[in-house]
Structures are given as structure tokens and as C-alpha cells.
One Martini backbone bead per residue (centre of mass of N, CA, C, O) as a GRO file, in nm:
protein
  294
    1MET     BB    1   1.496  -4.584  -8.563
    2ASN     BB    2   1.646  -4.749  -8.328
    3SER     BB    3   1.926  -4.897  -8.281
    4THR     BB    4   2.041  -5.229  -8.198
    5ILE     BB    5   2.163  -5.452  -7.949
    6SER     BB    6   2.292  -5.787  -7.881
    7ARG     BB    7   2.323  -6.004  -7.582
    8THR     BB    8   2.441  -6.299  -7.428
    9THR     BB    9   2.417  -6.372  -7.066
   10GLY     BB   10   2.371  -6.664  -7.044
   11ASP     BB   11   2.014  -6.635  -6.968
   12VAL     BB   12   2.054  -6.329  -7.059
   13PHE     BB   13   1.876  -6.090  -7.250
   14ILE     BB   14   2.005  -5.809  -7.431
   15LYS     BB   15   1.850  -5.485  -7.513
   16LEU     BB   16   1.981  -5.202  -7.683
   17SER     BB   17   2.022  -4.865  -7.704
   18THR     BB   18   2.238  -4.634  -7.851
   19HIS     BB   19   2.098  -4.390  -7.666
   20SER     BB   20   2.185  -4.500  -7.412
   21LYS     BB   21   2.342  -4.407  -7.108
   22SER     BB   22   2.221  -4.657  -6.935
   23VAL     BB   23   2.265  -4.988  -6.778
   24PHE     BB   24   2.082  -5.234  -6.587
   25VAL     BB   25   2.230  -5.518  -6.410
   26PHE     BB   26   2.098  -5.781  -6.208
   27ALA     BB   27   2.191  -6.005  -5.937
   28HIS     BB   28   2.043  -6.235  -5.771
   29VAL     BB   29   2.032  -6.365  -5.448
   30ALA     BB   30   2.033  -6.675  -5.412
   31PRO     BB   31   2.027  -6.955  -5.294
   32LYS     BB   32   2.285  -7.146  -5.182
   33ALA     BB   33   2.278  -7.366  -5.409
   34SER     BB   34   2.297  -7.113  -5.655
   35ARG     BB   35   2.485  -6.867  -5.589
   36SER     BB   36   2.748  -6.928  -5.758
   37ASN     BB   37   2.596  -6.905  -6.044
   38LEU     BB   38   2.475  -6.586  -5.965
   39ALA     BB   39   2.708  -6.419  -5.941
   40PRO     BB   40   2.836  -6.128  -5.979
   41ARG     BB   41   2.954  -6.000  -6.298
   42SER     BB   42   3.206  -5.842  -6.480
   43GLN     BB   43   3.100  -5.702  -6.796
   44SER     BB   44   3.152  -5.627  -7.112
   45ILE     BB   45   3.041  -5.414  -7.393
   46THR     BB   46   2.997  -5.425  -7.743
   47LEU     BB   47   2.940  -5.210  -7.975
   48GLN     BB   48   2.884  -5.139  -8.306
   49ASP     BB   49   3.127  -4.911  -8.297
   50GLY     BB   50   3.341  -5.058  -8.078
   51THR     BB   51   3.259  -4.985  -7.806
   52GLN     BB   52   3.371  -5.015  -7.472
   53LYS     BB   53   3.173  -5.130  -7.196
   54GLU     BB   54   3.202  -5.089  -6.868
   55ALA     BB   55   3.139  -5.197  -6.562
   56SER     BB   56   2.976  -5.093  -6.279
   57LYS     BB   57   2.947  -5.119  -5.938
   58ALA     BB   58   2.783  -4.836  -5.938
   59VAL     BB   59   2.467  -4.654  -5.942
   60LYS     BB   60   2.276  -4.357  -5.985
   61TYR     BB   61   1.919  -4.358  -5.882
   62LEU     BB   62   1.722  -4.148  -5.744
   63ARG     BB   63   1.948  -4.107  -5.505
   64ILE     BB   64   2.035  -4.416  -5.548
   65TRP     BB   65   2.257  -4.671  -5.487
   66LEU     BB   66   2.338  -4.926  -5.726
   67ASP     BB   67   2.413  -5.258  -5.718
   68SER     BB   68   2.444  -5.570  -5.859
   69GLY     BB   69   2.331  -5.712  -5.571
   70LEU     BB   70   2.148  -5.526  -5.391
   71THR     BB   71   2.290  -5.429  -5.099
   72PHE     BB   72   2.360  -5.108  -5.050
   73ASP     BB   73   2.652  -5.041  -4.949
   74VAL     BB   74   2.717  -4.784  -5.106
   75HIS     BB   75   2.486  -4.612  -4.998
   76HIS     BB   76   2.556  -4.620  -4.701
   77ALA     BB   77   2.837  -4.492  -4.720
   78LYS     BB   78   2.750  -4.224  -4.863
   79ALA     BB   79   2.538  -4.128  -4.657
   80VAL     BB   80   2.727  -4.111  -4.413
   81ALA     BB   81   2.939  -3.920  -4.538
   82LYS     BB   82   2.745  -3.684  -4.606
   83ALA     BB   83   2.643  -3.635  -4.318
   84GLY     BB   84   2.921  -3.569  -4.196
   85THR     BB   85   2.981  -3.323  -4.374
   86SER     BB   86   2.732  -3.154  -4.294
   87LEU     BB   87   2.792  -3.139  -3.989
   88GLU     BB   88   3.063  -2.992  -4.011
   89ALA     BB   89   2.962  -2.742  -4.160
   90LEU     BB   90   2.748  -2.658  -3.942
   91ARG     BB   91   2.938  -2.626  -3.705
   92GLY     BB   92   3.087  -2.380  -3.823
   93LEU     BB   93   2.834  -2.198  -3.848
   94ALA     BB   94   2.714  -2.223  -3.550
   95GLY     BB   95   2.977  -2.080  -3.413
   96SER     BB   96   2.865  -1.823  -3.524
   97THR     BB   97   2.684  -1.516  -3.547
   98TRP     BB   98   2.583  -1.576  -3.871
   99GLY     BB   99   2.479  -1.843  -3.855
  100VAL     BB  100   2.317  -2.106  -3.798
  101ALA     BB  101   2.121  -2.263  -3.606
  102LEU     BB  102   2.160  -2.531  -3.404
  103GLY     BB  103   1.867  -2.653  -3.441
  104SER     BB  104   1.895  -2.707  -3.760
  105MET     BB  105   2.053  -2.987  -3.735
  106ARG     BB  106   1.804  -3.176  -3.724
  107ARG     BB  107   1.762  -3.167  -4.055
  108ILE     BB  108   2.011  -3.334  -4.162
  109TYR     BB  109   2.027  -3.647  -4.084
  110PRO     BB  110   1.747  -3.745  -4.215
  111GLN     BB  111   1.852  -3.738  -4.517
  112MET     BB  112   1.992  -4.028  -4.505
  113LEU     BB  113   1.687  -4.176  -4.522
  114TYR     BB  114   1.651  -4.184  -4.809
  115GLY     BB  115   1.485  -4.453  -4.934
  116ALA     BB  116   1.451  -4.681  -4.707
  117ALA     BB  117   1.250  -4.889  -4.846
  118ALA     BB  118   1.484  -5.003  -5.036
  119TRP     BB  119   1.752  -5.050  -4.818
  120TYR     BB  120   1.542  -5.130  -4.583
  121GLN     BB  121   1.480  -5.494  -4.512
  122PRO     BB  122   1.332  -5.674  -4.273
  123GLY     BB  123   1.202  -5.924  -4.458
  124VAL     BB  124   1.497  -5.991  -4.612
  125MET     BB  125   1.703  -5.939  -4.417
  126THR     BB  126   1.921  -5.993  -4.193
  127GLN     BB  127   2.005  -5.923  -3.874
  128ALA     BB  128   2.299  -5.849  -3.935
  129GLN     BB  129   2.238  -5.637  -4.154
  130LEU     BB  130   2.059  -5.449  -3.982
  131THR     BB  131   2.268  -5.391  -3.759
  132LYS     BB  132   2.481  -5.259  -3.941
  133ILE     BB  133   2.310  -5.023  -4.040
  134THR     BB  134   2.219  -4.900  -3.765
  135ARG     BB  135   2.507  -4.847  -3.659
  136GLU     BB  136   2.595  -4.639  -3.869
  137PHE     BB  137   2.354  -4.432  -3.819
  138ALA     BB  138   2.382  -4.401  -3.509
  139THR     BB  139   2.651  -4.250  -3.518
  140VAL     BB  140   2.536  -3.996  -3.655
  141GLN     BB  141   2.319  -3.928  -3.447
  142LYS     BB  142   2.510  -3.882  -3.208
  143ARG     BB  143   2.679  -3.662  -3.339
  144ALA     BB  144   2.444  -3.465  -3.369
  145ALA     BB  145   2.364  -3.454  -3.068
  146CYS     BB  146   2.633  -3.336  -2.969
  147LEU     BB  147   2.618  -3.074  -3.143
  148ILE     BB  148   2.349  -2.966  -3.028
  149THR     BB  149   2.436  -2.984  -2.703
  150GLY     BB  150   2.756  -3.010  -2.632
  151ALA     BB  151   2.840  -3.283  -2.577
  152PHE     BB  152   3.007  -3.546  -2.507
  153ARG     BB  153   3.115  -3.834  -2.666
  154THR     BB  154   3.059  -4.017  -2.394
  155THR     BB  155   2.775  -3.985  -2.416
  156ALA     BB  156   2.487  -4.128  -2.407
  157ALA     BB  157   2.261  -4.188  -2.651
  158GLU     BB  158   2.003  -4.224  -2.478
  159ALA     BB  159   2.021  -3.949  -2.332
  160LEU     BB  160   2.009  -3.771  -2.585
  161ASN     BB  161   1.735  -3.871  -2.692
  162VAL     BB  162   1.571  -3.774  -2.449
  163GLU     BB  163   1.650  -3.468  -2.451
  164LEU     BB  164   1.569  -3.445  -2.784
  165PHE     BB  165   1.343  -3.633  -2.885
  166LEU     BB  166   1.475  -3.898  -3.013
  167LEU     BB  167   1.454  -4.146  -3.231
  168PRO     BB  168   1.572  -4.423  -3.279
  169ILE     BB  169   1.698  -4.533  -3.573
  170ARG     BB  170   1.550  -4.812  -3.592
  171TYR     BB  171   1.265  -4.681  -3.556
  172GLN     BB  172   1.274  -4.490  -3.792
  173LEU     BB  173   1.307  -4.702  -4.012
  174ASP     BB  174   1.059  -4.871  -3.944
  175GLN     BB  175   0.856  -4.639  -3.986
  176LEU     BB  176   0.918  -4.573  -4.281
  177VAL     BB  177   0.865  -4.852  -4.419
  178LYS     BB  178   0.572  -4.890  -4.312
  179SER     BB  179   0.444  -4.628  -4.420
  180THR     BB  180   0.505  -4.693  -4.715
  181ALA     BB  181   0.344  -4.957  -4.738
  182ILE     BB  182   0.069  -4.833  -4.657
  183ARG     BB  183   0.056  -4.611  -4.873
  184ILE     BB  184   0.059  -4.803  -5.116
  185ARG     BB  185  -0.181  -4.995  -5.032
  186THR     BB  186  -0.386  -4.723  -4.996
  187GLY     BB  187  -0.373  -4.640  -5.271
  188PRO     BB  188  -0.388  -4.648  -5.577
  189THR     BB  189  -0.441  -4.925  -5.764
  190HIS     BB  190  -0.227  -4.870  -6.000
  191ALA     BB  191   0.020  -4.845  -5.768
  192ILE     BB  192   0.000  -5.138  -5.695
  193THR     BB  193   0.162  -5.405  -5.655
  194GLN     BB  194   0.106  -5.731  -5.736
  195GLY     BB  195   0.258  -5.862  -5.486
  196MET     BB  196   0.046  -5.727  -5.273
  197LEU     BB  197  -0.220  -5.882  -5.383
  198SER     BB  198  -0.050  -6.143  -5.486
  199LYS     BB  199   0.090  -6.440  -5.439
  200ARG     BB  200   0.347  -6.609  -5.520
  201THR     BB  201   0.492  -6.876  -5.597
  202ASP     BB  202   0.718  -7.089  -5.465
  203LYS     BB  203   0.899  -7.098  -5.715
  204GLN     BB  204   0.933  -6.791  -5.748
  205LEU     BB  205   1.046  -6.740  -5.461
  206THR     BB  206   1.297  -6.920  -5.488
  207LEU     BB  207   1.424  -6.754  -5.726
  208GLY     BB  208   1.353  -6.435  -5.615
  209GLY     BB  209   1.196  -6.368  -5.384
  210TYR     BB  210   1.130  -6.105  -5.189
  211THR     BB  211   1.012  -5.810  -5.177
  212PRO     BB  212   0.978  -5.558  -4.963
  213MET     BB  213   0.662  -5.535  -5.006
  214GLU     BB  214   0.593  -5.838  -4.992
  215ALA     BB  215   0.690  -5.885  -4.701
  216HIS     BB  216   0.464  -5.706  -4.572
  217ALA     BB  217   0.222  -5.891  -4.692
  218TRP     BB  218   0.335  -6.220  -4.628
  219LYS     BB  219   0.493  -6.205  -4.385
  220LYS     BB  220   0.474  -6.236  -4.049
  221SER     BB  221   0.628  -5.942  -4.002
  222GLY     BB  222   0.428  -5.789  -4.154
  223CYS     BB  223   0.234  -5.485  -4.159
  224LEU     BB  224  -0.013  -5.612  -4.358
  225ARG     BB  225  -0.091  -5.803  -4.142
  226ALA     BB  226  -0.291  -5.957  -3.938
  227PRO     BB  227  -0.343  -5.997  -3.634
  228PRO     BB  228  -0.369  -6.219  -3.405
  229GLY     BB  229  -0.716  -6.291  -3.359
  230THR     BB  230  -0.811  -6.150  -3.622
  231LEU     BB  231  -0.983  -6.003  -3.872
  232ALA     BB  232  -0.927  -6.003  -4.208
  233GLY     BB  233  -0.927  -5.723  -4.385
  234GLU     BB  234  -0.970  -5.473  -4.597
  235TRP     BB  235  -0.805  -5.242  -4.763
  236GLU     BB  236  -0.823  -4.909  -4.776
  237SER     BB  237  -0.860  -4.648  -4.982
  238ARG     BB  238  -0.682  -4.346  -5.051
  239GLU     BB  239  -0.700  -4.018  -5.100
  240ALA     BB  240  -0.484  -3.764  -5.165
  241TYR     BB  241  -0.749  -3.594  -5.213
  242ALA     BB  242  -1.053  -3.453  -5.167
  243GLN     BB  243  -0.963  -3.313  -5.433
  244ALA     BB  244  -0.863  -3.207  -5.707
  245PRO     BB  245  -0.595  -2.991  -5.748
  246TRP     BB  246  -0.734  -2.829  -6.006
  247ARG     BB  247  -0.951  -2.741  -5.831
  248GLU     BB  248  -1.156  -2.540  -5.678
  249PRO     BB  249  -1.184  -2.427  -5.387
  250PRO     BB  250  -1.368  -2.380  -5.133
  251HIS     BB  251  -1.586  -2.174  -4.987
  252VAL     BB  252  -1.488  -1.923  -4.746
  253VAL     BB  253  -1.643  -1.821  -4.429
  254ILE     BB  254  -1.573  -1.551  -4.188
  255ASP     BB  255  -1.740  -1.454  -3.917
  256GLU     BB  256  -1.867  -1.303  -3.684
  257ARG     BB  257  -1.991  -1.412  -3.399
  258GLU     BB  258  -2.289  -1.319  -3.419
  259LYS     BB  259  -2.335  -1.409  -3.713
  260ALA     BB  260  -2.250  -1.705  -3.681
  261VAL     BB  261  -2.476  -1.782  -3.482
  262THR     BB  262  -2.713  -1.712  -3.666
  263VAL     BB  263  -2.642  -1.901  -3.902
  264HIS     BB  264  -2.636  -2.163  -3.740
  265ASP     BB  265  -2.931  -2.157  -3.635
  266ARG     BB  266  -3.057  -2.161  -3.917
  267MET     BB  267  -2.936  -2.433  -4.013
  268VAL     BB  268  -3.062  -2.608  -3.791
  269LYS     BB  269  -3.358  -2.539  -3.860
  270GLU     BB  270  -3.353  -2.634  -4.164
  271ASN     BB  271  -3.204  -2.914  -4.211
  272LYS     BB  272  -3.002  -2.915  -4.505
  273ARG     BB  273  -2.731  -2.971  -4.354
  274VAL     BB  274  -2.405  -3.068  -4.285
  275LEU     BB  275  -2.263  -3.065  -3.970
  276VAL     BB  276  -1.929  -2.958  -3.872
  277TYR     BB  277  -1.729  -2.994  -3.586
  278THR     BB  278  -1.439  -2.808  -3.490
  279ASP     BB  279  -1.093  -2.841  -3.370
  280GLY     BB  280  -0.787  -2.650  -3.291
  281SER     BB  281  -0.418  -2.670  -3.259
  282GLY     BB  282  -0.106  -2.549  -3.210
  283TYR     BB  283   0.213  -2.741  -3.292
  284GLN     BB  284   0.512  -2.709  -3.417
  285GLY     BB  285   0.370  -2.588  -3.694
  286TYR     BB  286   0.102  -2.743  -3.634
  287ILE     BB  287  -0.229  -2.898  -3.677
  288GLY     BB  288  -0.463  -3.009  -3.448
  289THR     BB  289  -0.756  -3.211  -3.515
  290SER     BB  290  -1.117  -3.219  -3.476
  291MET     BB  291  -1.436  -3.401  -3.521
  292ILE     BB  292  -1.807  -3.363  -3.552
  293ILE     BB  293  -2.113  -3.552  -3.642
  294PRO     BB  294  -2.450  -3.535  -3.545
   0.00000   0.00000   0.00000
């Protein structure tokens, strides 16, 4: 059985395993009235063996940098810096005859938006915070657009976005966080956070505030709320797969045209099967399809 240590910090009780490699303690930014009392403080912890563990300003977890106040400022700075380094490296490669194609640079800068639903929070952050974030990432997007097109740095970002069919960064972020909220809300029931299903009390919200996903579900600007003047219906759950991934896929038969017509006519005459008519076309490496069931 793992030995443990305990320490009380204010009204927060911490219980650690001596085998733990890292421990995360976060201080929520409370309302202005009590913000000074709950401001993040750096405190060291003494383990049973006498080892002094100093607090880190930020730690990386699942590719996202977390700071004690959950402002994600460290993550923003590191993501922008990493994207800039990648763009410079690819510019050197793209300028040679053996390097990567210049068009492949399109795939580099969206990597900096990884985990956007965690650190870009329209329903929780102030407009000033959102503007600061989008301005930082918009700079990287324009830099990438200039490298892709060979345009001058003074070229308007809006013109580059039109020429390259690039969605402005603030719309990209908004699209990412909303699609994530909808995917979680319509996913398996066991994976939906409780705060998205039932609203917490006013007292709880005053102490802890909304989480990013709760804001989408309960705040007026949330994407999970019914539009004004419409009937609020229940969100339908979606299955991740038509059938379980470990099951054998359905049997597929592709006949020649004459035989396919004969088989189809026979099935229509028997009227024992559900017929689904589909059509599809390829575009940019994807297939767009439609279907009809008579």
C-alpha cells in the first residue's frame, strides 16, 4: 500500500502518494469581492523523506500547458512560438528543390489550435481576453499566408484569407469550440459532464463559475441553447460508429452494370428489403454523399 502525506493549505486538504510524479493544484479566479483571498500562491511541500518540492508556474498535461490560475497564458505563448518555429523551418525546406511543397504549409499552423475547447472560452472569458488571444494567433495565420503565397508582409490579412480560402482565426476558434461542445453533448451518455445536463445552483456558480462546457449549455450565448422563438427540444445522442469497430464489416458486392440492374429489379419485385439509393462525388480528397429511401 502506498504511503501518503497530508498537508492543509488554507481550506484545501491535499493527500499525495509518494509515488506521484506530479501534483496539480489550481486556484479558481473568484468574483472580485474574494479574488484577493484566493489568488494563486506558490508554496513548497515537504515530503516524508525531507525532500522539498517547489511549485511550478506551469505544467504540461496532454499537450496543454496548465498554469495555477488556469489563464492558459503560458500555453498561448508556447503555441504561438512553436508555430513560428515550424513555419520558419518549412520556409527553408520549401525554398529548395528537394523540400516539401509550399502548399503543405497549410497544415502547420492549425496545429497550434490543439485543445482549443479548453483554453479558448467564449462564455467564460472577457471580450478583452478573447481579443488578445485571437490577435496573437491571427499574426501567425497571416505569417503563414504570406509564406504560402509569397506576398509582402504589408499585404492585408483579409485579402490573403480570401485568396487562400482561409477562415479568419477567430471564426476557426469559434467553430472548433462549438463543434466540440456539440460532439460531447450528443455523444455517449456516460461521457457527458453532469454540468451540461443539469445546471448548478446559483451559490455553486458564484463560488466556482461556469466551466467552458457549462457555458455552452446554460449561458445565453451558448451554442447548446435553443434559438429564441423556437421550441427547445432534446439533444439526440449519436453513435460513434454504425456498428462496433471490432465487428466484421458488412458484405459488399459490386456487380457489372447488367447484372446489377437485374438484381435490383428482382429485389424491387420481391419487396423484402429496404432499398437505399446513394450518390457521391469526390472533392479535395473527400467524398460527399447523399441518399434516399423510397
